[in-house]
C-alpha positions in Angstrom: -45.4 0.7 33.5 -42.4 1.7 35.9 -40.4 -1.5 34.9 -41.0 -0.2 31.2 -40.4 3.6 32.3 -36.9 2.5 33.9 -35.9 0.6 30.9 -36.6 3.6 28.5 -34.4 5.7 30.8 -31.9 3.2 30.5 -31.7 2.6 27.2 -28.7 4.3 25.3 -29.4 7.9 24.3 -28.8 8.0 20.3 -28.0 11.5 19.7 -25.2 11.3 22.7 -23.7 8.2 21.0 -23.8 9.4 17.7 -22.1 13.1 19.1 -19.4 11.0 20.4 -18.7 8.9 17.9 -18.5 11.9 15.9 -15.9 13.4 18.1 -13.8 10.4 17.6 -13.9 10.1 14.0 -16.4 7.1 14.0 -19.3 6.4 11.6 -22.5 6.4 12.5 -23.7 6.1 9.0 -22.1 6.2 5.2 -23.6 6.6 1.8 -22.6 3.7 -1.0 -24.0 6.0 -3.4 -25.3 9.9 -3.5 -28.8 8.6 -3.0 -28.3 6.4 -0.4 -27.1 6.6 3.1 -27.1 3.3 4.9 -27.2 3.5 9.4 -24.2 1.7 10.9 -25.1 -0.8 13.6 -25.0 0.6 17.0 -22.8 -2.2 18.0 -20.2 -1.6 15.6 -20.2 2.3 17.0 -19.5 0.8 20.4 -17.1 -1.7 19.6 -15.0 0.7 17.5 -15.1 3.1 20.1 -13.9 0.6 22.8 -11.1 -0.1 20.5 -10.5 3.8 20.5 -10.2 3.3 24.7 -13.5 5.1 24.8 -15.8 3.1 27.0 -19.3 3.6 25.5 -20.9 0.2 26.9 -23.9 1.9 28.7 -26.1 5.1 28.9 -23.9 6.3 31.4 -20.4 5.6 30.3 -21.5 7.4 27.3 -22.4 10.5 28.9 -19.1 10.5 31.0 -17.2 9.8 27.9 -18.8 12.8 25.9 -18.2 15.1 28.8 -14.6 14.2 28.9 -13.8 14.5 25.4 -15.7 17.8 25.1 -13.8 19.2 28.1 -10.6 17.9 26.3 -11.4 19.6 23.1 -12.5 23.0 25.1 -9.5 23.1 27.2 -6.2 22.1 25.0 -4.4 24.7 23.6 -3.0 22.7 20.5 -4.5 19.5 18.7 -1.7 16.8 18.3 -0.8 17.5 14.6 -0.8 21.0 12.5 0.0 21.1 8.7 1.8 23.8 7.1 1.2 23.5 3.3 3.6 25.3 1.3 2.7 26.7 -2.2 5.6 24.7 -3.8 5.8 21.9 -5.6 8.1 19.1 -4.6 12.0 19.8 -4.4 14.7 17.6 -4.7 16.1 15.7 -2.0 18.3 17.6 0.2 16.5 21.4 -0.9 17.2 23.3 2.9 15.1 26.1 2.1 12.5 27.1 4.1 8.8 26.9 3.5 7.2 30.5 3.1 5.9 31.5 6.4 2.3 32.8 4.9 1.1 29.2 4.0 -2.1 28.1 5.4 -2.2 26.1 8.7 -4.3 23.1 9.1 -5.3 21.4 12.3 -6.7 18.5 13.0 -7.8 16.3 15.8 -6.5 13.2 17.7 -9.5 11.5 15.6 -8.3 12.4 12.6 -10.7 15.1 11.2 -10.3 18.7 11.3 -11.1 20.4 14.4 -13.4 22.4 13.3 -15.5 20.1 11.4 -15.4 17.5 14.4 -19.4 17.4 13.7 -19.1 16.3 10.2 -16.3 13.7 10.2 -18.6 10.5 11.0 -21.9 11.9 8.8 -20.1 10.9 5.4 -22.0 13.8 4.2 -21.3 14.6 0.4 -19.0 17.3 1.6 -16.9 15.4 3.6 -14.5 17.2 6.0 -11.3 16.7 4.3 -12.8 18.5 1.2 -13.3 21.5 3.5 -10.6 24.3 4.8 -9.1 24.0 7.9 -8.9 26.5 10.6 -5.4 28.0 11.9 -4.7 26.3 14.8 -1.9 28.8 16.1 -4.4 32.0 15.5 -6.7 30.5 17.5 -4.6 30.7 20.8 -5.0 33.2 23.5 -2.9 36.5 22.5 0.6 36.2 24.4 0.9 32.9 24.1 4.7 31.8 23.5 6.0 29.3 20.9 8.7 27.3 21.5 10.0 25.2 18.5 12.1 22.1 18.8 12.9 21.5 14.8 13.5 17.8 13.4 16.9 18.8 13.3 17.3 19.1 17.0 17.7 22.9 17.2 15.6 25.3 19.7 14.0 28.5 18.7 11.1 30.9 19.2 7.6 31.0 16.7 6.9 29.1 13.8 7.7 31.7 10.9 10.2 29.9 8.2 10.7 26.6 9.6 12.0 24.4 7.4 10.6 21.2 5.5 10.0 18.5 8.2 7.9 17.2 11.3 8.7 19.9 14.2 7.7 19.8 17.9 5.9 23.1 19.2 5.2 24.1 22.8 2.6 26.5 23.4 2.8 28.2 26.8 -0.6 30.6 27.4 -0.2 33.4 29.5 -2.5 31.7 32.6 0.4 29.1 32.4 -1.7 26.3 30.3 1.0 23.9 27.7 0.2 22.4 24.9 2.0 20.6 22.6 1.8 19.8 18.9 3.5 18.1 15.9 3.8 20.7 13.0 4.2 19.2 9.5 5.8 21.8 6.9 5.2 20.2 3.5 5.4 21.4 0.0 1.7 21.6 -1.3 2.1 19.1 -4.0 4.3 15.8 -4.5 6.8 15.4 -7.1 5.3 14.9 -10.8 6.8 12.6 -13.5 9.8 14.5 -15.4 8.3 13.4 -18.7 5.0 11.1 -20.0 6.6 7.5 -19.7 5.5 3.9 -20.3 6.4 1.0 -18.2 6.2 -3.1 -17.4 3.7 -4.2 -14.3 5.1 -7.5 -13.1 4.8 -9.9 -9.9 8.1 -10.1 -9.3 7.8 -13.9 -7.6 6.6 -14.9 -11.4 9.4 -13.6 -13.1 12.0 -16.5 -13.1 15.4 -16.5 -15.1 17.6 -19.1 -15.5 19.4 -17.9 -12.6 16.7 -17.4 -10.0 16.1 -20.2 -7.3 12.5 -21.1 -8.1 11.1 -17.5 -7.9 11.8 -14.3 -9.4 14.5 -12.2 -7.5 15.6 -9.0 -7.1 18.8 -9.8 -9.5 15.7 -10.5 -12.4 14.2 -7.3 -11.7 17.7 -5.4 -12.1 17.9 -7.3 -15.5 14.3 -6.5 -16.3 14.7 -3.0 -16.0 17.9 -2.7 -17.8 16.7 -4.1 -20.8 13.3 -2.6 -20.6 15.0 0.6 -20.5 17.8 0.0 -23.0 16.2 -1.7 -25.6 12.1 -0.6 -25.3 12.6 3.1 -23.8 10.2 1.9 -20.7 10.6 4.4 -18.2 9.5 2.3 -15.0 8.6 -1.4 -13.7 5.8 -1.6 -11.3 6.1 -5.0 -8.8 4.0 -6.5 -6.2 4.7 -5.5 -2.4 8.1 -6.7 -1.4 7.4 -6.6 2.3 8.7 -9.1 4.8 6.2 -12.4 4.8 5.3 -14.1 8.2 7.1 -17.2 8.1 6.2 -20.8 8.3 4.7 -23.7 6.3 2.4 -22.8 4.6 3.2 -19.2 4.2 0.4 -17.1 3.1 1.5 -16.6 -0.6 -0.5 -12.9 -0.8 2.4 -10.3 -0.6 -0.7 -8.0 0.5 -0.9 -9.7 4.0 3.0 -9.5 5.3 4.4 -9.7 8.7 6.1 -6.2 8.2 5.7 -3.3 5.7 8.5 -1.5 7.3 11.2 -4.2 6.1 11.6 -5.8 2.7 11.6 -9.8 2.5 14.9 -11.6 2.3 13.1 -14.7 0.0 13.9 -12.1 -2.7 17.6 -11.7 -2.5 19.8 -13.0 -5.4 22.2 -15.0 -3.3 24.6 -15.4 -5.8 25.1 -11.4 -6.0 26.0 -11.0 -1.8 29.7 -10.3 -1.8 30.5 -12.8 1.4 29.0 -15.6 -0.9 32.0 -16.1 -3.0 33.9 -16.7 0.3 32.1 -19.2 2.0 34.2 -21.9 2.7 32.0 -24.9 2.6 31.9 -25.5 -1.0 30.6 -28.6 -0.9 27.6 -27.1 0.6 27.3 -24.5 -1.9 27.5 -27.0 -4.7 24.8 -29.2 -3.2 22.6 -25.8 -2.7 23.0 -24.8 -6.2 21.9 -28.2 -7.8 18.8 -27.7 -5.4 18.3 -24.6 -6.8 18.3 -25.7 -10.3 16.0 -28.4 -9.5 13.5 -26.0 -7.7 13.7 -24.0 -11.0 13.4 -26.4 -13.3 10.2 -28.2 -11.5 8.7 -24.4 -12.4 9.9 -24.1 -15.6 10.0 -27.6 -17.1 7.5 -29.3 -15.4 4.5 -27.2 -14.7 5.0 -27.0 -11.0 3.7 -23.9 -8.9 6.3 -21.3 -7.4 6.9 -22.8 -3.9 7.7 -20.0 -1.8 8.6 -21.9 1.2 10.5 -24.5 -0.5 12.6 -21.4 -2.2 13.0 -19.6 1.8 14.3 -23.0 3.2 16.9 -23.1 0.6 18.0 -19.4 0.6 18.1 -19.4 4.7 20.4 -22.1 4.6 23.0 -20.4 2.3 22.4 -17.4 4.2 23.5 -19.0 7.3 26.4 -20.0 5.4 27.2 -16.4 4.2 26.7 -15.0 7.6 29.6 -16.9 8.9 31.6 -15.0 6.5 33.6 -11.9 8.0 32.5 -8.5 6.5 35.3 -6.2 5.3 35.8 -3.0 7.2 33.6 -0.7 4.4 31.2 -3.4 4.5 31.1 -4.1 8.4 31.0 0.2 8.7 27.9 0.2 6.2 26.1 -2.7 8.3 26.7 -0.9 11.2 25.4 2.5 10.2 22.0 0.9 9.1 21.4 -0.9 12.3 22.2 2.7 14.1 19.9 4.3 11.7 17.3 2.2 11.7 17.0 1.8 15.7 14.9 0.5 18.2 12.3 -0.5 14.5 15.2 -3.2 13.3 15.6 -4.6 16.5 11.9 -5.3 17.2 11.9 -6.5 13.9 14.7 -9.2 14.1 13.6 -10.0 17.5 10.5 -11.1 16.1 11.9 -13.0 13.5 14.0 -14.8 15.9 11.4 -15.4 18.6 9.3 -16.7 15.6 11.9 -19.6 14.9 11.3 -20.9 18.7 7.8 -20.2 19.5 6.0 -19.8 16.2 4.9 -17.1 13.9 1.7 -16.0 16.0 3.0 -13.9 18.9 -0.6 -14.0 20.4 0.3 -17.7 20.8 3.7 -16.9 22.5 4.6 -17.3 26.0 2.7 -14.3 28.1 6.1 -12.1 28.7 7.1 -12.0 25.4 4.1 -10.9 23.8 5.0 -7.1 25.2 8.3 -6.0 22.9 9.1 -3.9 26.2 9.0 -6.6 28.8 11.7 -7.5 30.8 11.5 -11.3 29.5 11.8 -9.9 26.1 14.7 -8.3 26.8 16.3 -11.2 28.4 15.2 -13.3 25.3 16.9 -10.5 22.7 20.1 -11.0 24.8 19.8 -14.6 24.9 19.2 -14.9 21.2 21.5 -11.9 20.2 22.9 -14.4 17.3 19.8 -14.9 15.6 18.9 -11.2 16.2 21.8 -10.4 14.7 21.2 -12.7 11.4 17.8 -11.3 10.6 18.7 -7.9 10.9 21.9 -8.8 8.9 19.4 -9.9 6.3 17.2 -6.5 6.1 20.3 -4.7 5.3 21.3 -7.4 2.3 17.8 -7.0 1.3 17.8 -3.0 1.3 21.2 -2.9 -0.7 20.1 -5.1 -3.4 16.7 -3.1 -4.0 18.8 0.0 -4.0 20.8 -1.6 -6.4 17.3 -2.3 -8.7 16.7 1.1 -8.4 20.2 2.5 -9.3 20.3 0.2 -12.1 17.0 1.0 -13.5 17.8 4.8 -13.6 21.5 4.3 -15.1 19.8 2.4 -17.7 17.7 5.4 -18.4 14.7 5.1 -17.1 12.7 8.7 -15.7 10.9 7.0 -12.7 12.7 3.5 -12.4 11.2 1.0 -9.9 7.6 1.5 -8.5 7.1 -0.4 -5.3 3.7 -1.4 -3.8 2.5 -0.4 -0.3 0.2 -2.9 1.0 -2.6 -1.6 3.0 -2.2 -3.1 6.3 -0.2 -6.4 8.0 -1.0 -9.5 9.3 -2.3 -9.6 12.8 0.1 -11.9 14.1 3.4 -10.9 12.4 6.4 -8.7 13.7 4.8 -5.1 12.9 1.5 -5.7 14.7 3.9 -7.0 17.8 6.1 -4.4 17.6 3.9 -1.5 17.2 0.7 -3.3 19.1 -0.2 0.2 20.8 -0.6 1.9 17.5 -3.1 -0.8 16.4 -6.6 -1.3 17.1 -7.2 -4.4 19.2 -10.0 -6.2 17.9 -11.0 -4.6 14.6 -10.0 -5.6 11.3 -10.0 -3.8 7.8 -12.5 -4.6 5.3 -14.7 -2.9 3.0 -18.7 -2.7 3.6 -21.2 -4.0 1.2 -21.5 -3.1 -2.3 -22.7 -3.6 -5.7 -19.7 -6.3 -6.6 -19.8 -7.9 -3.3 -23.2 -7.6 -1.0 -21.6 -9.3 2.2 -19.1 -7.1 2.5 -15.4 -7.5 2.7 -12.8 -8.5 6.3 -9.0 -8.2 5.2 -8.1 -9.9 8.3 -5.9 -6.7 8.5 -5.7 -4.8 12.1 -6.2 -1.0 11.3 -3.8 1.7 12.8 -5.4 3.8 15.8 -5.6 7.7 14.4 -5.5 8.7 17.9 -2.5 6.8 18.7 -0.8 7.9 15.4 -1.4 11.6 15.9 -0.2 11.6 19.4 2.6 10.4 17.9 3.5 12.4 15.5 2.2 10.0 13.1 6.1 8.5 13.6 5.4 5.1 12.5 3.8 6.2 9.0 6.5 8.7 8.8 9.4 6.0 9.2 7.3 3.7 6.6 7.5 6.0 4.2 10.9 6.9 5.1 12.0 3.5 4.8 10.4 2.7 1.2 11.3 6.0 -0.5 14.8 5.0 0.4 14.8 2.5 -3.0 11.8 3.8 -5.0 11.2 5.6 -7.8 7.6 5.8 -7.4 5.5 4.5 -4.7 2.1 2.5 -5.6 -0.2 2.7 -2.2 -3.2 0.1 -2.4 -6.1 1.2 -1.5 -5.1 4.7 -1.1 -8.7 5.8 0.3 -7.4 4.5 3.9 -5.3 7.8 4.0 -8.9 9.5 4.8 -11.1 6.5 6.1 -10.9 2.6 6.8 -13.7 0.4 7.7 -13.3 -1.1 10.6 -14.8 -4.7 11.1 -15.1 -6.1 15.2 -13.4 -9.3 15.5 -16.2 -12.0 15.6 -18.5 -9.7 13.3 -19.2 -10.0 9.6 -18.4 -7.3 7.4 -21.8 -6.1 7.0 -21.6 -5.2 10.7 -18.6 -2.6 10.5 -17.9 1.2 10.3 -16.2 3.6 8.9 -13.0 5.1 11.2 -11.7 8.7 10.1 -7.9 9.1 9.5 -6.3 12.4 9.8 -5.9 12.9 5.6 -4.0 16.4 5.9 -1.3 14.8 8.7 -1.0 11.6 6.2 -1.0 13.7 2.8 1.7 16.2 4.4 4.2 13.6 5.3 3.6 11.5 1.8 4.3 15.0 0.2 7.6 15.8 2.4 9.0 12.4 2.2 8.2 11.9 -1.3 9.5 15.4 -2.1 12.8 14.6 -0.2 13.3 11.2 -2.4 12.3 13.0 -5.5 9.6 10.2 -5.9 6.2 9.7 -7.7 3.3 8.4 -5.9 0.4 6.7 -7.3 -2.7 6.0 -5.6 -4.9 3.1 -6.3 -8.4 4.4 -6.2 -10.5 1.9 -8.1 -13.8 1.1 -7.0 -16.3 3.3 -4.7 -14.4 6.2 -3.4 -16.3 8.9 -1.0 -16.9 12.3 -2.8 -13.9 14.5 -2.9 -10.8 12.0 -2.2 -10.0 11.9 -5.5 -10.0 15.6 -6.2 -8.2 16.2 -2.9 -5.7 13.5 -4.3 -5.0 15.2 -7.8 -4.5 18.9 -5.6 -1.5 17.5 -3.7 0.0 15.5 -7.0 -0.9 12.1 -6.2 -1.6 9.9 -9.6 -4.6 8.0 -9.8 -5.2 4.5 -11.4 -7.4 3.7 -14.1 -8.3 0.5 -15.8 -9.8 0.6 -19.3 -12.3 -2.0 -18.7 -13.8 0.3 -16.1 -13.7 3.6 -17.7 -16.8 4.3 -19.1 -19.6 7.2 -19.1 -21.3 6.2 -16.0 -22.9 9.5 -15.5 -24.0 9.4 -19.2 -24.8 6.6 -21.7 -22.1 4.2 -20.1 -20.2 3.8 -23.3 -16.7 3.3 -23.3 -15.0 6.6 -22.3 -13.7 8.2 -25.3 -9.5 8.7 -24.7 -9.7 12.5 -24.5 -12.2 12.4 -21.6 -9.4 10.2 -19.3 -8.2 12.3 -16.5 -4.3 13.0 -16.9 -2.8 12.4 -13.8 -3.0 8.7 -13.2 -1.5 5.5 -14.4 -3.6 3.9 -17.0 -3.4 0.2 -17.6 -5.5 -2.6 -19.6 -5.5 -4.5 -16.8 -4.0 -5.6 -12.9 -2.9 -8.5 -11.0 -6.6 -8.8 -9.8 -8.1 -8.7 -12.9 -7.9 -11.1 -16.1 -5.4 -10.9 -18.3 -6.1 -9.1 -21.7 -6.1 -12.0 -24.0 -8.4 -13.8 -21.6 -11.1 -10.8 -21.6 -10.6 -10.9 -25.1 -11.7 -14.5 -25.7 -14.1 -14.6 -23.1 -11.8 -17.4 -21.1 -12.1 -15.2 -17.9 -15.7 -16.3 -17.7 -14.7 -19.8 -18.4 -12.2 -19.9 -15.7 -15.0 -18.7 -13.2 -17.7 -21.1 -14.2 -15.5 -23.9 -13.8 -14.3 -23.0 -10.3 -18.4 -22.7 -9.5 -17.8 -18.8 -8.9 -20.8 -17.5 -10.7 -23.6 -15.9 -9.8 -25.8 -16.1 -12.7 -25.4 -18.7 -15.5 -22.5 -19.2 -17.9 -24.5 -18.0 -20.7 -25.6 -14.7 -19.5 -22.4 -14.0 -18.3 -20.7 -14.9 -21.5 -23.4 -13.0 -23.5 -22.6 -9.9 -21.2 -18.8 -10.1 -21.3 -18.9 -10.6 -25.3 -20.9 -7.5 -25.1 -18.6 -5.2 -23.0 -15.8 -6.2 -25.3 -17.6 -5.9 -28.5 -18.0 -2.4 -27.5 -14.5 -1.6 -26.9 -13.2 -3.1 -30.0 -15.7 -1.1 -32.0 -14.6 2.0 -30.5 -10.8 0.8 -31.2 -11.8 0.3 -34.6 -13.8 3.6 -35.0 -10.3 5.3 -34.0 -8.3 3.6 -36.6 -6.4 1.6 -33.7 -7.8 -1.3 -35.4 -9.4 -3.0 -38.6 -12.4 -4.6 -38.8 -13.4 -6.0 -35.1 -16.5 -7.5 -36.8 -13.9 -9.8 -39.4 -14.0 -12.7 -37.1 -15.1 -14.1 -33.5 -13.9 -11.6 -30.3 -10.1 -12.7 -29.8 -9.2 -14.2 -33.3 -6.5 -11.7 -33.6 -5.9 -11.3 -30.0 -2.4 -9.6 -31.0 -3.6 -7.1 -32.8 -6.3 -6.5 -30.0 -3.8 -6.0 -27.6 -1.7 -3.7 -29.6 -4.9 -1.7 -30.2 -6.0 -1.4 -26.5 -2.5 0.3 -25.9 -2.4 2.3 -29.0 -5.9 3.5 -27.1 -4.2 4.0 -23.9 -1.7 6.1 -25.5 -4.5 8.4 -26.9 -5.4 9.2 -23.2 -3.3 12.3 -21.7 -2.1 9.9 -19.1 0.8 10.5 -17.6 1.9 7.1 -17.4 1.0 3.9 -18.9 1.1 0.4 -17.8 1.8 -2.6 -19.5 0.9 -5.9 -17.6 3.8 -7.9 -18.7 2.3 -11.2 -19.1 0.0 -9.6 -21.7 3.0 -9.3 -23.8 3.1 -13.1 -24.8 -0.8 -13.6 -24.5 -0.9 -15.1 -20.9 -4.5 -16.0 -20.2 -4.3 -16.8 -16.3 -4.7 -14.1 -13.5 -2.1 -13.7 -11.0 -5.2 -13.3 -8.4 -8.6 -14.7 -8.3 -10.4 -12.7 -5.6 -12.8 -14.7 -3.8 -10.9 -17.7 -4.1 -8.3 -19.6 -1.4 -7.4 -23.2 -2.2 -9.6 -23.4 -5.6 -7.0 -21.6 -7.5 -3.3 -21.0 -7.1 -3.3 -17.4 -6.3 0.0 -15.6 -6.2 2.3 -18.8 -7.2 2.0 -18.8 -11.4 5.1 -18.0 -13.7 4.5 -15.9 -16.5 3.5 -18.2 -19.0 2.6 -18.0 -23.2 -1.1 -18.4 -24.5 -0.6 -22.4 -24.2 0.5 -21.7 -20.4 4.2 -22.8 -21.0 5.9 -20.8 -18.2 8.3 -18.2 -20.0 11.9 -17.6 -18.8 13.2 -13.7 -18.5 15.5 -14.7 -21.2 12.7 -16.0 -23.5 10.5 -12.9 -22.8 13.2 -10.4 -23.6 13.5 -12.4 -27.0 10.3 -12.9 -27.7 9.0 -11.1 -31.1 5.8 -10.7 -29.8 6.7 -8.8 -26.4 9.0 -6.6 -28.8 6.5 -5.7 -30.9 4.1 -4.5 -28.2 6.8 -2.6 -26.7 7.6 -0.9 -29.9 3.8 0.2 -30.1 4.4 1.9 -26.8 7.6 3.4 -27.3 6.9 4.7 -31.1 3.5 6.5 -29.0 5.0 7.8 -26.1 7.8 9.4 -27.7 10.6 7.5 -26.5 
C-alpha cells in the first residue's frame, strides 16, 4: 500500500498540467462539433509545452513551471504585444495620418491569447478568447508610470497618444523602478475592400504554358494572361498558386504548398528572355543551345503528353542565369540591385547563403556539418565569405524574380484590372529549407502542423510543416511575419492566405506521433490580424482567407469584422443547419471569393459527369463501393442542376443525362455565382475549356501526377496560352461573367 501511495503521490496533477497548458496557449481538449468535446492526450500537451521551452515532464517540473509562469504574469508591467485598433478602414499607401488616440487597446500574452482570458486560451469553448474584448494594457499600469516610445520611424517621444500607424517599441517605467517593454501595433480596424465587384481567373501558373515558356508557365505568361483577360474579357484579377522558393534538388517536391521559403519567390518562374542582361550574353552558341533545349521541353509537354518536369526546367534556367549574371549590370540596374540587397538585409543574406550551402551539402540543413546548421555561427560566416559569388548569385535571382513579379502586377493594373494578381500564401515551409534554417529560433522543434481527425479524415493529417512558436513571435513583435507580409504585398493586388484559421490556432503534431495525438496551440490573433491590416492597408491590397472546412466558432465573424474576405465553393454551400439542400444564392455571404472549384477539387466538368468518382475508383481511393459513391455524387449534382433550372439559369436538366450539355451547365453554374452577393467571383481557368483532371488529388503521392499537369481540353490535349485565349468556349464563358459582373 505504501508503494501504491507513493506512486499516486508522484502521478501528474491533471489540474496543474491543464492550468500550465492554459497559460501557454496549449489546448487540453477541443470541440470538433458543438455537441462534442475531445480530450487531448497528456503526452501531446507535454510535448507542445516542451517545444515552447517549458518542462512539464514530471509533476515537480509542472509545479515549478506553473509557479514561474504565474509569477511572470503577476510581476510584468506589459505583455509582449499590444494592439491599438483604429476605427477607420484601410487607407491608401503612404497616408501619414495618425490614428485616433481613443481607439481600444488589445493586450496579448506571449502565448498568443488575450491576457485576461488566459484561463480560456486552451479550453476551446464556444466563446473563444479571440471573440471577446481584451483589456486595455496601458490603463492597468500603476499610476505615475512613464511611457517612452521609439516609433517605427525611429523617433523618440513620450506617451502613446496620437501615434501613427506602425509597430512601435514602448518602454514603461513604474514609480517603483520596474520596467517593461512591449510592441505597440497601431493598425486600421478594417483591411482594404475591393473597389468594385469583379470576377477573375484562377490558375496554377506552372500549368499555363505558352509557345514562349520553357516547359512550364512563367511570369511572362502570367502578365500576358492578365493583360488579355482584363482588356478583352473585363476580368478584375488573376489568382495563382504560391510562387514561393522551392527546395532545390531532384526529385523536387512539386507541391507549391511546401516551399523552402515563403519570404522569397522562386526563380524557376522567371521569363529568361525578359531579363535585360540576357540580350547581352556573349556566348551566343550556348544561348542557342539553351533555347533549343527549351523548345524540346515545351514540345514534350504540349505535343508528346509528358508531365511538367520542374527539375528539368530549373536545370535549364539555372544554366541560362549563370550566363546572365556574368553580364555587368548598368549603373541604374546596379543601383536598384544594391538598394534591394540593403532593404532586404540579413533575411536575404541568409536566404542566399542557404541556397549556396545547399549546392555543396544538399537541401536538408539537418544533414549539414554541425557548424553550418547555425546561421549565426562562425563556421557559417566563414562559409558565406568563401561562397560570396554563389551568395550573390542567389541574391541576384531573388531580385530578378521580385522585379518580374512587380512587372506582372503592373501589367495587370495598367490593363484595367481592379485588383490585379492575387498571390497565395502557403501555411508553412519545408523543415529542411531556407526559412526553417534562418529562422530556427522562431520554429517549434520536433513539431509539425496538421489537422485533427474529422468527418473527412478519421486519421487526421500531418502536413510536415514546422510551426512558428507563438511566444517567440510575440517577443520579436512578430518580426518574421511582418517582414513576410511586407515582401508579399510589394507585388500583389490581393493576398490569399491558405488555412487562414492558422492565424488563431494550429494543430501541432509531435514528431513520431500520429496526427490523432496532437493538440491545438493558440497564436495572438489580434496581433496577426492587426499586422495584416497594417501591411495590406499600406499596399492598398485585398486579403482573402481560405476558410473551408471545420472552422472554430467566432473565427469567420472576427475575420469578416476586420475585412478579410472568406472563400465559398459552390458544392459546399448547403443549408447545413436546416434541410441540407443547396443554399439559395441570396443567402450566400457577401464578403467572400465565390468559386465553383479549387485546385484541390475536381474540375466542374468532371463533377458534372461523375468522372471524379471514376478517377478515385481507378486509383483505389474509395472507402465505399463505386456504385454507392456514383449514386451519391449523381444525386448531389442533380440537386444543384435542379436549383439552377428553377432559377431560370438552365433549360431542363432532366432532358438528358448528367453532363450531357456540360458547357451550358458550366455557364449556368457561373451565372448562379453571379446571383450571389459575393464581392469576387473566381473562374477556374481549366473549366473554360472542359478540363477533367484535378491539379491535385488529396490523399495521393505517386499514384497521381499532382502539380505536374498542363491545362488541357476535354479530351486531355494540352492547350497553350495562345490557344486558350482564342477558344470560343472560354470566350463564351467569360462573356457570361463579364455581362453578369457589370464589367
